[in-house]
C-alpha positions in Angstrom: 0.0 0.0 0.0 1.3 3.5 -0.7 2.9 5.4 2.1 2.4 8.9 0.8 0.8 10.8 -2.0 4.0 10.6 -4.2 4.0 6.9 -4.1 0.2 6.7 -4.6 0.5 8.8 -7.7 3.4 6.6 -9.0 1.2 3.5 -8.6 -1.6 5.3 -10.4 0.6 6.2 -13.3 1.9 2.6 -13.4 -1.8 1.4 -13.6 -1.3 -0.8 -10.5 -4.4 0.9 -8.9 -7.0 3.5 -9.9 -7.7 6.9 -8.4 -11.2 5.6 -7.9 -10.0 2.8 -5.7 -7.8 5.1 -3.7 -10.7 7.5 -3.1 -13.0 4.7 -2.0 -10.4 3.8 0.6 -10.2 7.4 1.7 -14.0 7.6 2.0 -14.1 4.5 4.0 -11.5 5.9 6.4 -13.4 9.2 6.7 -16.4 7.3 8.1 -14.5 5.5 10.8 -15.2 6.7 14.4 -11.8 8.3 14.9 -12.0 10.2 11.5 -15.6 11.2 11.3 -15.4 14.1 13.9 -12.6 15.6 11.7 -15.1 16.6 9.1 -17.9 19.2 9.4 -19.1 18.3 5.9 -18.1 15.7 3.3 -18.2 15.8 -0.5 -17.8 12.2 -1.4 -19.7 12.5 -4.7 -17.4 15.3 -5.9 -14.3 13.3 -4.8 -15.5 10.3 -6.7 -16.0 12.5 -9.8 -12.5 14.0 -9.5 -11.0 10.5 -9.2 -12.9 9.3 -12.2 -11.7 12.3 -14.2 -8.1 11.5 -13.2 -8.5 7.8 -14.3 -9.9 8.9 -17.6 -7.0 11.2 -18.2 -4.5 8.6 -17.3 -6.2 5.9 -19.5 -6.2 8.4 -22.4 -2.5 9.0 -22.0 -2.9 12.5 -20.5 -1.3 13.8 -17.3 -3.8 13.4 -14.4 -2.1 16.2 -12.6 0.3 16.2 -9.6 -2.5 15.3 -7.3 -4.0 12.8 -9.7 -7.5 12.3 -8.2 -6.3 11.7 -4.7 -8.2 12.8 -1.6 -7.4 16.2 -0.1 -9.3 17.8 2.7 -10.1 21.5 3.0 -10.1 23.5 6.3 -13.5 25.1 7.0 -11.8 28.5 6.5 -11.6 28.4 2.7 -14.2 29.2 0.1 -15.3 26.2 -2.1 -17.8 27.0 -4.8 -21.3 26.0 -3.7 -20.3 25.5 0.0 -20.7 27.7 3.1 -17.5 28.9 4.7 -18.3 28.9 8.4 -14.8 29.1 9.8 -15.8 26.8 12.7 -18.4 29.3 13.9 -22.1 29.5 14.3 -22.1 33.1 13.2 -21.3 32.2 9.6 -23.1 28.8 9.6 -26.0 30.3 7.6 -24.0 32.5 5.3 -24.6 32.1 1.6 -22.5 29.5 -0.2 -19.3 30.7 -1.9 -19.7 31.6 -5.5 -16.2 30.6 -6.4 -13.2 28.7 -5.1 -10.5 30.4 -3.0 -7.4 30.6 -5.2 -5.7 27.9 -3.1 -8.7 25.6 -3.5 -8.8 26.3 -7.3 -5.2 25.4 -7.6 -5.7 22.1 -5.8 -8.7 21.4 -8.0 -6.7 22.2 -11.2 -3.9 19.9 -10.0 -6.4 17.0 -9.9 -7.2 16.9 -6.2 -10.4 15.0 -5.1 -11.8 17.4 -2.5 -13.2 15.0 0.1 -14.6 17.4 2.7 -14.4 20.4 5.0 -12.5 19.9 8.2 -13.0 20.7 11.9 -11.1 23.8 13.2 -10.8 26.1 16.2 -13.4 28.8 15.8 -12.1 31.5 13.5 -8.7 29.7 13.6 -8.0 31.2 17.1 -6.4 28.4 19.1 -3.5 26.1 19.0 -5.3 23.4 21.0 -8.0 22.4 18.5 -11.1 22.5 20.7 -14.3 23.9 19.3 -17.5 23.9 21.5 -19.7 24.2 18.4 -18.7 20.8 17.1 -18.3 17.3 18.6 -15.0 16.9 20.4 -12.2 15.7 18.1 -9.7 13.5 19.9 -6.2 13.1 18.4 -6.4 9.9 16.4 -2.6 9.4 16.3 -2.2 9.2 20.1 -5.1 6.8 20.6 -3.0 4.1 19.1 -0.6 4.3 22.1 -2.8 5.8 24.9 -6.5 5.4 25.5 -6.7 8.9 27.0 -8.2 11.3 24.5 -5.7 14.0 23.7 -5.7 17.3 22.0 -5.5 17.2 18.2 -3.7 20.6 17.9 -5.2 23.5 16.2 -6.4 25.4 14.5 -6.2 23.0 11.6 -7.2 20.1 13.9 -9.5 18.2 11.5 -7.1 18.6 8.6 -4.4 16.8 10.6 -6.8 14.1 11.7 -8.0 13.5 8.1 -4.4 12.8 7.1 -3.5 10.8 10.2 -6.5 8.5 9.7 -6.0 7.9 6.0 -9.1 9.9 5.0 -6.9 12.3 3.0 -3.4 12.4 1.5 -3.0 16.1 2.2 -4.9 18.8 4.1 -5.2 22.4 3.1 -5.0 24.7 6.2 -3.7 28.0 7.4 -0.9 29.0 9.7 -1.0 32.3 11.6 0.9 31.3 14.7 1.5 27.5 14.1 -1.9 26.2 13.0 -0.3 23.9 10.4 2.8 22.9 12.4 1.1 22.3 15.8 -1.4 19.7 14.7 1.3 18.1 12.5 3.6 17.8 15.5 0.9 16.4 17.8 -0.3 13.9 15.2 3.0 12.7 13.7 2.7 14.4 10.3 4.6 16.8 8.1 3.4 20.4 8.1 5.0 23.1 6.0 4.4 26.8 6.6 5.7 28.7 3.5 6.7 32.3 3.4 3.3 34.0 3.7 3.3 36.0 0.5 3.9 32.9 -1.7 0.3 31.7 -1.6 -2.8 34.0 -1.9 -4.9 34.3 1.2 -8.0 35.5 -0.7 -11.1 33.5 -0.2 -10.2 32.6 3.3 -11.7 34.1 6.5 -8.9 36.1 8.0 -7.4 35.9 11.5 -4.5 38.3 11.1 -3.7 39.1 7.5 -0.2 40.2 8.3 0.6 36.7 9.6 -1.9 34.4 7.8 -0.3 31.8 5.7 -2.0 29.2 3.4 -0.2 25.9 3.6 -0.8 22.2 4.0 -0.1 19.0 6.0 1.1 15.9 4.3 2.6 12.4 5.1 6.1 13.1 3.9 8.5 16.0 3.1 8.5 15.1 -0.6 4.7 15.4 -0.5 5.1 18.8 1.1 7.2 19.9 -1.9 4.5 18.7 -4.3 1.6 20.4 -2.5 3.6 23.6 -2.0 4.4 23.8 -5.7 0.7 23.5 -6.4 -0.4 26.1 -3.8 2.3 28.6 -4.7 2.2 27.9 -8.4 6.0 27.7 -8.5 8.7 25.1 -9.0 10.8 24.3 -5.9 14.6 24.2 -6.6 16.1 21.6 -4.3 19.9 21.6 -3.6 20.3 18.0 -2.6 23.5 18.4 -0.6 24.3 15.7 2.0 24.0 16.5 5.7 27.8 16.8 6.1 27.6 19.9 3.8 24.9 21.6 5.9 25.1 24.0 8.8 22.3 24.2 11.3 21.7 26.5 14.3 19.9 25.4 17.5 18.7 28.5 19.5 19.1 27.9 23.2 16.8 30.7 24.3 13.0 30.3 24.6 12.5 27.4 22.3 14.2 24.9 24.6 12.5 26.2 27.7 10.2 23.8 29.6 10.4 20.8 27.3 8.6 17.8 28.6 10.5 14.6 28.9 9.3 12.9 25.7 10.0 16.0 23.5 13.4 16.7 25.1 14.5 13.0 24.6 13.3 13.0 20.9 14.9 16.3 20.1 18.3 15.4 21.6 18.2 12.0 19.9 17.5 13.8 16.6 20.4 16.2 17.0 22.7 13.3 17.8 21.5 11.4 14.7 22.1 14.4 12.5 25.5 15.1 14.0 26.5 11.4 13.5 25.5 11.9 9.8 28.0 14.8 9.6 25.7 17.8 10.0 27.3 20.8 11.6 25.1 21.8 14.5 25.8 24.9 16.5 24.0 26.1 19.6 23.4 29.8 19.5 21.8 32.1 22.1 19.7 34.1 19.7 18.7 36.5 22.4 16.2 38.3 20.1 13.7 35.4 20.7 13.4 36.5 24.3 12.2 40.0 23.1 9.0 38.6 21.6 7.1 38.4 24.9 7.5 42.1 25.5 7.0 43.1 21.9 3.6 41.2 21.8 2.6 41.9 25.4 -0.5 43.7 24.4 -1.8 40.8 22.3 0.3 41.3 19.2 -0.8 41.5 15.5 -3.3 38.7 15.9 -5.3 40.6 18.6 -5.1 43.9 16.7 -6.1 42.6 13.3 -8.7 40.2 14.5 -10.4 42.9 16.6 -10.6 45.0 13.4 -12.4 42.2 11.6 -14.6 41.0 14.5 -15.5 44.1 16.5 -19.0 44.6 14.9 -19.9 41.0 15.3 -18.8 41.0 18.9 -20.9 44.1 19.6 -24.0 42.3 18.3 -23.4 38.6 18.8 -20.7 37.9 21.3 -22.9 35.2 23.0 -22.5 33.2 19.7 -18.7 33.1 20.0 -16.6 30.5 21.8 -15.9 32.6 24.9 -12.2 31.7 24.8 -12.0 33.0 21.3 -13.9 36.2 22.1 -11.6 36.8 25.1 -8.5 36.6 22.9 -9.9 38.9 20.2 -10.9 41.5 22.8 -7.3 42.0 23.7 -7.1 44.0 20.6 -9.8 46.4 21.7 -7.4 48.4 23.9 -4.8 48.8 21.2 -4.7 52.2 19.5 -3.6 52.9 15.9 -0.4 54.3 17.3 0.2 51.0 19.2 -0.4 49.0 16.0 2.0 51.2 14.0 4.7 50.9 16.7 4.2 47.1 16.7 4.8 47.0 12.9 7.9 49.1 13.3 9.2 46.9 16.1 8.6 43.8 13.9 10.5 45.2 11.0 13.5 46.0 13.2 13.4 42.6 14.8 13.2 40.8 11.5 16.2 42.7 10.1 18.3 41.8 13.2 17.3 38.1 12.9 18.1 38.0 9.2 21.5 39.4 9.8 22.2 36.9 12.5 20.9 33.8 10.7 22.1 34.4 7.1 25.0 31.9 7.2 23.0 28.9 8.4 21.1 26.5 6.1 18.3 26.3 8.7 17.5 26.4 12.4 16.4 23.4 14.4 13.9 23.5 17.3 11.2 21.4 18.8 8.0 22.4 17.0 6.2 22.5 20.4 7.5 21.9 23.9 5.0 19.2 24.8 3.3 16.1 23.5 -0.5 16.3 23.0 -2.1 17.1 26.4 -5.2 15.2 27.6 -8.4 16.8 26.4 -10.7 16.5 29.4 -9.0 19.2 31.6 -8.6 21.6 28.6 -12.3 21.3 27.8 -13.3 22.1 31.4 -10.7 24.4 32.8 -10.0 27.8 31.2 -6.7 28.2 33.0 -5.4 24.8 31.8 -6.6 25.6 28.3 -4.8 29.0 28.1 -1.6 27.6 29.6 -1.5 24.8 27.1 -2.5 27.2 24.2 0.4 29.5 25.1 2.9 26.7 25.2 1.8 25.2 21.9 1.9 28.6 20.1 5.2 29.7 21.6 7.8 28.2 19.2 5.9 28.2 15.9 4.5 31.7 16.3 8.1 33.1 16.5 8.5 32.0 12.8 5.2 33.8 11.8 6.4 37.0 13.5 9.7 36.5 11.5 7.7 36.2 8.3 9.6 33.0 7.9 9.1 29.5 6.6 9.2 26.3 8.6 8.7 22.6 8.3 7.6 20.3 11.1 8.4 16.7 10.7 8.1 13.7 13.1 11.1 12.7 15.1 9.6 10.3 17.7 10.1 6.5 18.1 7.3 3.9 17.7 6.6 3.7 21.4 6.5 7.5 22.0 3.7 10.0 21.6 4.3 12.1 18.5 7.0 14.8 18.6 7.7 17.4 15.9 11.1 18.7 14.8 10.9 22.2 13.4 13.3 23.2 10.6 13.0 26.9 9.9 14.5 30.1 8.5 13.7 33.6 7.4 11.4 34.7 4.5 12.4 33.4 1.1 14.3 30.4 2.4 11.5 28.0 1.5 13.5 25.8 -0.9 16.4 25.6 1.5 14.1 24.5 4.3 12.4 21.9 2.2 15.7 20.6 0.9 17.1 20.4 4.5 13.9 18.7 5.5 14.3 16.0 2.9 17.8 15.2 4.1 16.8 15.3 7.8 13.8 13.0 7.2 16.0 10.5 5.5 18.5 10.6 8.3 15.8 10.2 11.0 14.0 7.4 9.1 15.3 4.8 11.5 14.0 6.7 14.6 10.9 8.5 13.5 7.6 6.6 13.8 5.9 5.8 10.5 2.3 6.7 11.2 1.3 7.1 7.6 -1.8 5.4 6.3 -2.5 4.0 2.9 
């Protein structure tokens, strides 16, 4: 059975299996108890039609596209023609259906994707935990294999990750404003790539913070991440396939290594040892600028300021319809003045310039994607303090890359008997191809230690 989208497409082209057969397996997976809560709506008939079109193209000797009729899920944040974009909310649940696809969705469709359904998400994408009181609780399907305790799926692209982890989709379209692709990828043992934000249009998606919002995807392998990024960004990735002994990585010692739980610390140190043994040059650096972010964003940051601009009228009229935890975070932007916002933008530009100057000689940086494994769900559902503490920890590392306007890849680095752990490979804006190339080399080196949780 195929491990990832790239292998599935190869089997299709070789006529070993049809796209229709693959889609039927994805549909069956989507209806299993662990996968069903990942979807807020399914589009099985449309997926079957796309698979049939791919099979006809192949049989006629035509290219079925890079996604070749294989199942892809869509976060409930993006417009799909004929479907309502609710963004995980009740406020938009009765909005008119979209009249056209968002550009990212249109690109997936043109590439041959079989759009299998809309996925569960944190309301308005405003949480790294993945809880949404408007929908049935979604437990992390990857951790249930090792631990019967229901654990957080990670957010905000919670359902997208679960669709890939359960085999219901080969890739999941999502967004990443502070880690919403990489957090669920890390907690569910997947690959999540956050590109430089400007590379993929954000039109046709409900905004959280347009300055930070990034359209990206989760996949089962780094090579799949390359394929899907090329589709979404409408560009060709240039990969310099240098061996690890010709690569130089930095490991920031400030902030990103603070408070790691035992499983994450063990997996991260084991990964660094494996890469060092393969010849990679790994240098620990202080990178003190990371410690400035807490003060720079003390008033709520860009997410609070820009989401308040978008939501203030709805909150004035319909705050009772919001997830109270989401409303609480958005309202942090209420106290920010226009001058505060401009000062924040200026501080960000200065911070990015200093970071770029410090990091220019490295191929990439290495950090744990998040400092913890997926936390148990029960307390997070019932206890606001526990929820916000976990949310802050989950967002801490990945959100630094968003503030940097950078690019980052989360890939699994845990062993078979461990809960999922993500290794984040990251850099400044425009280093997407270098990060993906490094990710391919790292993934290969870690192949003997990382758990293979991919489904066929």
